[in-house]
C-alpha positions in Angstrom: 18.2 -13.7 17.9 16.4 -11.8 15.2 13.6 -9.7 16.6 10.0 -9.2 15.4 10.5 -8.3 11.6 7.0 -6.8 11.3 7.1 -4.1 13.8 10.5 -2.3 13.9 12.8 -4.7 12.0 16.5 -4.5 13.1 18.1 -4.2 9.5 21.8 -4.3 8.6 22.9 -2.1 5.9 25.1 -3.8 3.4 26.9 -0.7 2.2 28.8 -2.2 -0.9 32.1 -1.3 -2.0 31.2 1.2 -4.6 29.0 3.2 -2.3 31.8 3.0 0.5 34.5 4.2 -1.7 33.1 6.0 -4.6 29.6 7.6 -3.3 29.1 7.4 0.3 26.0 9.7 0.0 24.3 6.6 -1.5 24.8 5.0 2.0 23.4 7.6 3.7 20.4 8.0 1.4 19.7 4.2 2.0 20.0 4.6 5.6 17.6 7.7 5.8 15.0 5.6 3.7 15.3 2.5 5.8 14.7 4.6 8.9 11.9 6.4 7.3 10.3 3.0 6.6 10.5 2.3 10.3 13.6 0.1 10.5 16.4 0.1 13.2 19.5 0.2 11.1 23.1 -0.8 11.8 26.0 -1.0 9.6 28.2 -3.9 10.8 31.7 -2.9 10.6 33.2 -6.5 9.6 31.4 -6.5 6.4 33.7 -6.6 3.4 33.4 -7.1 -0.5 30.7 -9.8 -1.1 33.0 -11.6 -3.3 31.4 -11.2 -6.6 34.5 -10.1 -8.5 36.4 -13.3 -7.2 33.3 -15.6 -7.9 33.0 -14.3 -11.5 36.5 -14.6 -12.3 36.6 -18.3 -11.3 38.4 -17.8 -7.8 35.8 -20.0 -5.9 38.1 -20.4 -2.9 38.4 -16.7 -2.4 34.5 -16.0 -3.0 33.9 -18.6 -0.5 36.1 -17.2 2.1 34.5 -13.7 1.7 31.1 -15.2 1.9 31.7 -16.9 5.3 33.1 -13.4 6.7 29.9 -11.7 5.4 27.6 -14.5 6.7 29.2 -14.1 10.1 28.9 -10.2 9.9 25.1 -10.4 9.0 24.0 -13.2 11.5 21.3 -12.0 14.0 19.5 -9.2 12.0 16.1 -9.4 10.8 17.1 -8.5 7.4 20.1 -7.4 5.3 19.6 -4.9 2.8 22.0 -3.4 0.0 21.4 -0.6 -2.4 22.6 -2.7 -5.3 20.9 -5.6 -7.1 24.1 -7.0 -8.1 25.5 -7.3 -4.6 22.3 -8.6 -3.1 22.0 -11.2 -5.9 25.7 -12.5 -5.1 24.4 -13.1 -1.5 21.1 -14.7 -2.4 21.9 -16.6 -5.4 25.6 -17.4 -5.3 26.6 -17.8 -1.7 24.9 -21.1 -1.5 26.3 -22.1 -4.6 29.8 -20.8 -3.5 29.6 -22.7 -0.3 27.7 -26.0 -1.7 28.8 -29.1 0.2 30.1 -27.1 3.2 28.2 -28.9 6.1 28.5 -25.9 8.4 28.4 -22.9 6.0 25.8 -24.0 3.3 22.9 -23.9 5.6 24.1 -20.5 7.2 24.2 -19.2 3.6 20.9 -20.3 2.6 19.5 -18.6 5.8 21.1 -15.3 5.1 20.0 -15.5 1.5 16.4 -15.7 2.7 16.5 -12.6 4.6 18.6 -10.5 2.2 17.0 -8.0 -0.1 17.8 -5.3 -2.7 16.9 -1.8 -1.1 14.1 -0.6 -3.5 12.2 -4.0 -3.4 12.7 -4.1 0.3 11.1 -0.8 0.9 8.5 -1.5 -1.8 7.7 -5.1 -1.0 8.4 -5.9 2.3 7.9 -2.7 4.1 5.1 -1.3 2.0 6.9 2.1 2.1 6.1 4.9 -0.3 7.9 8.4 0.1 6.0 11.3 1.3 6.7 14.9 1.0 9.6 14.4 -1.8 9.4 16.8 -4.7 11.8 17.1 -7.7 10.5 18.9 -10.9 12.5 17.0 -13.5 12.4 14.4 -16.2 13.9 11.0 -15.7 14.4 7.8 -17.4 15.3 4.4 -15.5 17.8 1.7 -16.6 17.2 -1.8 -15.2 20.5 -3.5 -14.1 20.8 -7.0 -15.0 21.3 -8.8 -11.8 18.5 -6.9 -10.1 16.2 -7.6 -12.7 17.0 -11.2 -13.7 18.0 -12.7 -10.4 15.9 -10.6 -8.0 12.9 -9.5 -10.0 13.4 -5.9 -9.3 11.6 -3.9 -12.0 8.3 -2.6 -10.9 9.4 -1.6 -7.4 11.6 1.5 -8.1 9.0 2.7 -10.6 6.2 2.5 -7.9 8.5 4.4 -5.6 9.7 7.2 -8.0 6.0 7.6 -9.1 5.3 9.1 -5.7 7.9 11.8 -6.2 5.9 15.0 -6.7 6.9 16.8 -10.0 9.1 13.9 -11.3 8.0 12.8 -14.9 9.4 9.3 -15.8 10.0 8.7 -19.5 10.3 5.1 -21.0 13.7 4.1 -22.1 14.2 1.8 -25.2 16.3 -1.3 -24.1 15.7 -0.4 -20.4 16.5 -4.2 -19.6 19.5 -4.4 -22.0 23.0 -4.7 -20.4 24.9 -1.4 -20.0 28.2 -3.0 -20.8 29.6 -3.0 -17.3 29.1 -6.5 -16.0 31.8 -6.0 -13.3 34.9 -7.5 -14.5 33.5 -8.0 -18.1 34.4 -4.3 -18.9 38.0 -4.8 -17.9 38.3 -8.2 -19.8 36.5 -7.0 -23.0 36.8 -3.2 -23.0 35.9 -2.9 -26.7 32.6 -4.7 -26.5 31.8 -3.0 -23.3 32.5 0.5 -24.9 30.3 -0.5 -27.8 27.5 -1.5 -25.6 27.6 1.5 -23.4 27.6 3.7 -26.5 24.4 2.4 -27.7 23.0 2.9 -24.1 23.9 6.5 -24.0 22.4 7.1 -27.4 19.1 5.5 -26.1 19.1 7.6 -23.0 19.7 10.8 -24.8 16.8 9.9 -27.2 14.3 10.1 -24.3 15.0 13.8 -23.8 15.0 13.1 -20.0 17.4 15.3 -17.9 18.0 12.5 -15.5 19.3 8.9 -15.6 18.3 6.8 -12.7 19.0 3.2 -11.7 19.8 0.9 -8.8 23.1 -0.2 -9.2 25.9 2.1 -8.9 28.4 0.2 -11.1 26.1 0.5 -13.9 25.1 4.0 -13.5 28.9 5.1 -13.1 29.6 3.3 -16.5 26.6 5.0 -18.2 27.5 8.5 -16.6 31.0 8.2 -17.8 29.9 7.4 -21.4 27.5 10.2 -21.5 30.1 12.6 -20.0 32.4 11.6 -23.0 29.8 12.3 -25.5 29.2 15.6 -24.1 25.5 14.8 -23.0 24.0 16.9 -20.2 22.1 14.1 -18.8 22.8 13.6 -15.0 22.9 10.2 -13.2 21.5 9.3 -9.7 21.0 6.2 -7.8 17.2 6.1 -7.4 17.5 5.9 -3.6 19.0 9.5 -3.8 16.1 10.9 -5.4 13.7 9.2 -2.9 15.7 10.5 0.0 15.4 14.1 -1.4 19.1 14.2 -2.5 18.3 15.2 -6.2 19.5 18.5 -5.6 23.0 17.4 -4.9 25.8 16.5 -7.1 25.2 13.7 -9.9 27.6 10.7 -10.2 30.9 12.0 -11.6 30.3 15.8 -10.4 31.8 15.5 -6.9 35.3 16.7 -8.3 33.8 19.3 -10.4 33.8 17.2 -13.6 
């Protein structure tokens, strides 16, 4: 049974595929932030992909199978938190849809959806947490990823948290709420369209004059970081959680291999 979520909640960290395979330091940043917010954090080993690629590609049976596995892995926790609006939205908005009509699993999907949160909104809205003693003398701009913004309402929360970072100047981004062109499988199915969209996004980022690009979804950040690298820009991309966890002096996205 779940414990008292108002005291020191037991939180399951949903690491996500991209953080696990591409940028593990994001998982550690999320862990640090959740513990700083007074949570008891666990990382269930049975967790897998949320099933979004299957669901978006029309493989409803495959997505439902992954949903059942994830629901079982995350039962018993006060909250489930993911450093990705896209993955959190899959659980919150689409697990009930994928399992609609399943007498056993549909209610369990709805229950999980009710206690699953995107990391930055969880810290700001649920825990009322703000960073303390974190400083980064830099200029940054913020991109709002589609799923977090449109399906979960994540917009003000990351800005409120980043506003508490000493020395960090946030600059507005024209079209901050416009898709970057990643869209999960969209960029694979329609590469020409995706490249055109991300090219416009990269130009808008550069126009801010900011040194850093921040966001809340690693897939979007990787897409934009790749476009800016190809353009030869010096803007560096980080997940906002890394900045809030004091990791802004580390390698940016795409720099781990010296690129």
